[in-house]
C-alpha positions as CSV (number, residue, x, y, z in Angstrom):
1,X,221.7,97.0,216.2
2,X,225.0,97.9,214.4
3,X,224.5,100.2,211.3
4,X,226.7,101.2,208.5
5,X,226.8,104.1,206.0
6,X,226.5,103.1,202.4
7,X,229.9,104.6,201.4
8,X,231.1,104.4,197.8
9,X,233.7,101.7,197.2
10,X,236.0,100.8,194.4
11,X,237.1,97.2,193.7
12,X,240.3,96.8,191.6
13,X,240.6,93.5,189.9
14,X,237.9,92.1,187.8
15,X,238.6,88.4,188.3
16,X,236.4,85.9,189.9
17,X,237.1,87.1,193.6
18,X,237.1,90.8,192.8
19,X,233.8,90.4,191.0
20,X,232.3,88.4,193.8
21,X,233.5,91.0,196.4
22,X,232.0,93.9,194.2
23,X,228.7,92.0,193.9
24,X,228.7,91.5,197.7
25,X,229.2,95.1,198.6
26,X,226.7,96.3,196.0
27,X,224.1,93.8,197.5
28,X,224.6,95.6,200.8
29,X,223.8,98.9,199.3
30,X,227.2,100.4,198.6
31,X,227.6,102.3,195.3
32,X,230.4,100.0,194.0
33,X,232.8,100.5,191.1
34,X,234.6,97.5,189.7
35,X,237.6,98.1,187.5
36,X,240.0,95.7,185.7
37,X,243.0,96.1,183.3
38,X,241.3,94.4,180.4
39,X,239.2,97.1,178.6
40,X,237.4,94.6,176.3
41,X,236.4,92.5,179.3
42,X,235.1,95.6,181.1
43,X,233.0,96.6,178.2
44,X,231.6,93.0,177.9
45,X,230.7,93.2,181.7
46,X,229.1,96.6,181.1
47,X,226.8,95.2,178.4
48,X,226.0,91.8,180.1
49,X,225.7,93.2,183.6
50,X,227.7,90.1,184.7
51,X,231.2,88.8,184.5
52,X,230.7,86.1,181.6
53,X,234.3,85.1,181.9
54,X,234.8,84.3,185.5
55,X,231.4,84.5,187.3
56,X,228.7,84.0,184.6
57,X,225.8,83.0,186.9
58,X,226.0,86.1,189.1
59,X,224.1,89.1,187.9
60,X,225.3,92.5,188.8
61,X,223.1,94.4,191.5
62,X,221.9,97.9,190.5
63,X,224.4,99.5,192.8
64,X,227.4,97.9,190.9
65,X,228.8,99.8,188.0
66,X,231.9,98.9,185.8
67,X,234.3,101.7,186.1
68,X,235.7,103.2,182.8
69,X,237.8,105.7,184.6
70,X,239.7,104.3,187.6
71,X,241.1,107.6,188.9
72,X,237.6,109.1,188.9
73,X,236.3,106.1,190.8
74,X,239.0,106.3,193.4
75,X,238.4,110.0,194.0
76,X,234.8,109.4,195.1
77,X,235.3,106.3,197.0
78,X,235.8,106.0,200.7
79,X,237.6,102.6,200.4
80,X,239.6,100.9,197.6
81,X,239.6,97.1,197.7
82,X,242.3,95.3,195.7
83,X,241.7,91.8,194.5
84,X,244.6,91.0,192.1
85,X,247.1,88.1,192.0
86,X,250.2,88.6,194.3
87,X,252.6,89.1,191.4
88,X,250.5,92.1,190.2
89,X,250.0,93.6,193.7
90,X,252.8,96.1,193.9
91,X,252.4,97.4,190.4
92,X,248.7,97.9,191.2
93,X,249.5,99.9,194.3
94,X,252.0,102.0,192.4
95,X,249.4,102.7,189.7
96,X,246.8,103.9,192.0
97,X,249.0,105.8,194.4
98,X,248.7,109.2,192.5
99,X,245.0,109.0,192.6
100,X,244.4,108.3,196.3
101,X,242.9,111.0,198.4
102,X,244.0,111.7,201.9
103,X,240.9,109.9,203.2
104,X,241.2,106.8,201.1
105,X,241.7,103.5,203.0
106,X,243.1,100.4,201.2
107,X,242.0,96.8,201.8
108,X,243.1,93.9,199.9
109,X,242.1,90.2,199.2
110,X,245.6,89.4,197.6
111,X,247.4,86.4,199.1
112,X,251.1,85.3,199.0
113,X,254.6,86.4,199.5
114,X,256.1,88.8,197.0
115,X,258.6,86.7,195.0
116,X,261.5,89.2,194.6
117,X,261.4,90.5,198.2
118,X,259.8,87.9,200.4
119,X,257.4,90.5,201.7
120,X,253.7,90.0,202.6
121,X,251.0,92.2,201.1
122,X,250.8,94.5,204.2
123,X,254.6,95.1,204.1
124,X,254.3,95.9,200.3
125,X,251.6,98.4,201.1
126,X,253.8,100.0,203.8
127,X,256.6,100.4,201.3
128,X,254.5,101.8,198.4
129,X,251.9,103.8,200.2
130,X,253.4,104.5,203.7
131,X,251.1,104.7,206.7
132,X,247.8,104.4,204.8
133,X,245.2,102.5,206.9
134,X,245.1,99.0,205.5
135,X,243.2,95.7,206.1
136,X,243.5,92.2,204.6
137,X,240.4,90.0,203.8
138,X,241.1,86.2,204.0
139,X,239.3,83.0,204.8
140,X,237.6,80.0,203.4
141,X,235.8,81.6,200.4
142,X,235.0,80.5,196.9
143,X,234.0,83.3,194.5
144,X,231.3,81.2,192.8
145,X,229.5,80.6,196.2
146,X,229.9,84.3,197.3
147,X,228.4,85.3,194.0
148,X,225.5,83.0,194.4
149,X,224.8,84.4,197.9
150,X,225.5,81.1,199.7
151,X,226.4,81.5,203.5
152,X,230.0,82.4,203.9
153,X,232.3,83.7,206.7
154,X,235.7,85.3,206.5
155,X,238.3,87.2,208.5
156,X,239.2,91.0,208.2
157,X,242.6,91.9,209.9
158,X,243.8,95.4,210.4
159,X,246.0,97.3,213.0
160,X,243.1,99.9,212.8
161,X,240.3,98.1,214.6
162,X,237.7,100.6,213.6
163,X,238.6,100.1,209.8
164,X,238.4,96.4,210.3
165,X,234.9,96.8,211.9
166,X,233.6,99.2,209.4
167,X,234.7,97.0,206.5
168,X,233.2,93.9,208.2
169,X,229.9,95.8,208.5
170,X,230.0,96.9,204.9
171,X,230.3,93.2,203.8
172,X,228.2,91.5,206.2
173,X,224.6,90.7,205.4
174,X,222.0,87.8,205.4
175,X,224.5,85.4,203.7
176,X,227.9,86.8,204.6
177,X,229.6,87.2,208.0
178,X,232.9,88.9,208.5
179,X,235.0,88.5,211.7
180,X,237.8,91.0,212.7
181,X,241.1,90.7,214.3
182,X,244.4,92.6,214.4
183,X,246.9,89.8,213.5
184,X,247.6,90.8,209.9
185,X,250.8,88.8,209.8
186,X,249.1,85.5,210.8
187,X,246.2,86.0,208.5
188,X,248.6,86.7,205.5
189,X,250.9,83.8,206.3
190,X,247.8,81.5,206.3
191,X,246.7,82.7,202.9
192,X,250.3,82.3,201.5
193,X,251.0,78.8,202.7
194,X,247.6,77.1,202.2
195,X,247.9,77.3,198.4
196,X,251.1,75.2,198.5
197,X,249.6,72.7,200.8
198,X,246.6,72.4,198.5
199,X,248.8,71.5,195.6
200,X,250.2,68.6,197.9
201,X,246.7,67.5,198.8
202,X,245.7,67.4,195.1
203,X,248.8,65.5,194.2
204,X,247.9,62.8,196.8
205,X,244.4,62.4,195.5
206,X,245.7,62.4,191.9
207,X,248.0,59.6,192.8
208,X,245.0,57.6,194.2
209,X,245.9,57.9,197.8
210,X,243.0,57.9,200.3
211,X,241.4,60.1,202.9
212,X,244.1,59.2,205.5
213,X,246.8,60.8,203.4
214,X,244.8,63.9,202.7
215,X,244.1,64.5,206.3
216,X,247.7,63.9,207.3
217,X,248.8,66.5,204.7
218,X,246.3,69.1,206.0
219,X,247.2,68.5,209.6
220,X,251.1,68.5,209.0
221,X,250.6,71.4,206.6
222,X,248.9,73.4,209.4
223,X,251.9,72.7,211.6
224,X,254.2,74.1,208.9
225,X,252.0,77.2,208.4
226,X,252.1,77.9,212.2
227,X,255.7,77.2,212.4
228,X,256.5,79.9,209.7
229,X,253.9,82.3,211.0
230,X,255.1,82.3,214.6
231,X,258.7,82.8,213.5
232,X,257.4,86.0,211.6
233,X,255.6,87.2,214.7
234,X,252.1,86.0,214.2
235,X,249.9,84.7,216.9
236,X,249.6,80.9,217.1
237,X,245.8,81.1,217.7
238,X,245.2,82.9,214.4
239,X,246.1,79.7,212.5
240,X,243.1,77.8,214.2
241,X,240.7,80.3,212.7
242,X,239.0,81.0,209.5
243,X,242.1,82.4,207.8
244,X,244.2,79.4,208.9
245,X,242.7,76.1,209.4
246,X,239.4,77.1,207.7
247,X,241.0,78.3,204.5
248,X,243.4,75.3,204.4
249,X,240.7,72.7,204.8
250,X,238.5,74.5,202.0
251,X,241.4,74.7,199.6
252,X,242.7,71.2,200.1
253,X,239.3,69.4,199.9
254,X,237.0,71.0,197.3
255,X,237.6,70.8,193.5
256,X,236.7,74.5,193.1
257,X,240.3,75.1,194.3
258,X,242.6,75.8,191.4
259,X,245.5,74.8,193.4
260,X,244.0,71.4,194.4
261,X,243.0,70.8,190.7
262,X,246.6,71.6,189.6
263,X,247.9,69.1,192.1
264,X,245.5,66.4,191.0
265,X,246.9,66.8,187.4
266,X,250.4,66.6,188.7
267,X,249.6,63.5,190.7
268,X,248.1,61.9,187.5
269,X,251.4,62.4,185.6
270,X,250.9,65.9,183.9
271,X,253.7,68.3,183.7
272,X,253.3,71.5,185.8
273,X,253.2,73.6,182.5
274,X,250.4,71.4,181.0
275,X,248.5,71.3,184.3
276,X,248.6,75.1,184.8
277,X,247.6,75.9,181.2
278,X,244.6,73.6,181.4
279,X,243.1,75.6,184.3
280,X,243.0,79.0,182.4
281,X,243.4,81.1,185.5
282,X,246.3,82.0,187.7
283,X,247.2,79.1,190.0
284,X,248.6,81.2,192.9
285,X,250.3,78.1,194.5
286,X,252.8,77.8,191.7
287,X,254.6,81.1,192.6
288,X,253.7,80.6,196.3
289,X,255.7,77.4,196.4
290,X,258.9,79.2,195.3
291,X,258.2,82.2,197.6
292,X,257.4,80.1,200.7
293,X,260.5,77.9,200.2
294,X,262.7,81.0,199.8
295,X,261.3,82.5,203.0
296,X,261.5,79.3,205.0
297,X,265.1,78.8,203.8
298,X,266.1,82.3,204.9
299,X,264.5,81.9,208.3
300,X,265.6,78.4,208.8
301,X,262.1,77.1,209.3
302,X,261.5,73.4,208.5
303,X,258.7,72.9,206.1
304,X,259.1,69.5,204.6
305,X,255.8,69.4,202.6
306,X,256.3,72.9,201.1
307,X,260.0,72.0,200.3
308,X,258.8,68.8,198.4
309,X,256.2,70.8,196.4
310,X,259.0,73.3,195.5
311,X,261.2,70.4,194.4
312,X,258.5,69.1,192.1
313,X,257.7,72.6,190.7
314,X,261.2,74.0,190.3
315,X,263.7,71.1,190.5
316,X,262.0,68.6,188.3
317,X,261.7,66.2,191.2
318,X,259.5,63.2,190.3
319,X,256.2,63.2,192.2
320,X,256.8,59.7,193.7
321,X,260.2,60.7,194.8
322,X,258.8,63.6,196.7
323,X,256.3,61.3,198.4
324,X,259.0,58.9,199.4
325,X,261.1,61.7,200.8
326,X,258.2,62.8,203.1
327,X,257.4,59.3,204.2
328,X,261.1,58.4,204.8
329,X,261.8,61.2,207.3
330,X,262.9,60.3,210.7
331,X,260.5,59.7,213.5
332,X,260.0,62.7,215.7
333,X,257.6,64.3,218.1
334,X,254.4,65.5,216.6
335,X,255.0,68.8,218.4
336,X,258.1,69.4,216.4
């Protein structure tokens, strides 16, 4: 039987997903420190022993402590796990860099291209931290279900296969299974593109279209995801796994998805600003639509669904006009 040492871990980012991952690690016996930038929220979590803002139904295990001093938590931790939105990822890495020991390994659950550079998270890590061992966590997961201990599976990708395996063992337990692989590029492209397609799926449902439309969007969205990923050097088979098809289907079909709910509001006639403000959390697909569009344009990759979502978000294109543009495209081979 595989065994693991209960190494101390620090989770940076006290939103719903960071909190869920910290709870998961602590359940598996790891002394876990959870830190976020909102001091008042941290104090509230410390008193309530739960994250009342984002995950109110999930009590903190005994092994989970809310960190008051991030540098001190990092100094005693074997691994640091970052779970912040993509727009805050580089700044987070820059802030923790002076406090990382020579032994510290970095993992992240951040998804999406960096807007200013078009870089994926592993490329940002390389720029900021150099050759530090790194791993990305991705796959079909909702924080609320992980916090509740419901059965879940996800992917951990790293060029360092031992790190991926150790992290998978740290997270895995009776209700959570982690799989490993080495295709970081494919896993991260899947995580970036799926949020944009989920907005499209939500728009279709908000407009009252049926299951046929939703499945068509998911299937053709997967084709766009694969097209971009392969162009960037990813393996095609990665997109048929948890971090590709799995995460795409989850995000496009369940109303726990903020991106899908955002799309539904757009489909019902709300403005992007109104739809986003009603959700009260970061809707990653909003920035992802711009980033994916920019990268696809630069690489000359045809991504018609993502292009139309970009038009709705950033060019004030009417939703019905975007749908008509997609349906009016010339007939072509499905393999294209």
